[in-house]
N, C-alpha and C positions, 0 to 999 in steps of 0.2 A: 710747575704754576707759569710753564709754557704755554697751555690750556690760553688759561685769563690774561698774563699779555697779547695775546692775541687775538684778542677780542673773543674770548667764549666768554659765560656766565661766571660767575662763581661757581655754581653743581657740577656744572662741567672740568672744569678743572683739579675739583675735588675726584671726580669717581674717577678721570685720568691721573689720577696720582696716586692712587687706592692701586688702580689696576693693571699700573705696575710690576708690584708688590709680591714675593707668595709666602705662606707662611701661616700661623692660627692668624697673629694680630691685621696683615692686608688682606683675611675671609672676617675678622670683624670688620672695619670698618667698609670695607664693599658692604655688605649687612647692614650696616646703620645708614647708610647712604641711599643703599635704596629703597631701604622699607621709607627712612620722608621720603623719597621722591612718590611711591605708593601713596601714603599718606596723604599727599600733599603738604604738608612740615619742611620748616626749614635743616636746611642739612645742620646748620654751627647747633641746634637743636637737638638732631639725633646723638650728637658726636656733644654734644654738654653727656648727655643720658650716659652713651656708651662711658665716657670718662669715669663719671660712676658705680658705673657698674663695674668695672674694672680695679679700679681707685688708680687710675692713671692721671695724677692733676695737669699734668702737663695739657691732653685732652681736655677738657677742661679752660684753659687760656689759650687754648687756639678758636678755641666754639666761639666763645668771645671775641678776638681779633675777626674772627670771620664772620662773627652778626653786625663790626662795625660797619666792612666793607659792604656789607649784603645792602646796609641798608643806608650806609653817608655815598659807596660808591668806593672804589678801587682808588687806593693814588700811591 
């Protein structure tokens, strides 16, 4: 989340973080985030859906935290 600390937006920070990894999980994250960008929806909604589809509850928790940061600003 260095991009966020440097003044980048949440979307940029998430995309940068997802771009650093290898393997199928990172590919799924990148696809979900890119789909959200193209659909003009929040990245946290895409992460929530991905978590439900994969059965990974931690993605839902991450989505909730990011949603708070997106609506209230990072702290």
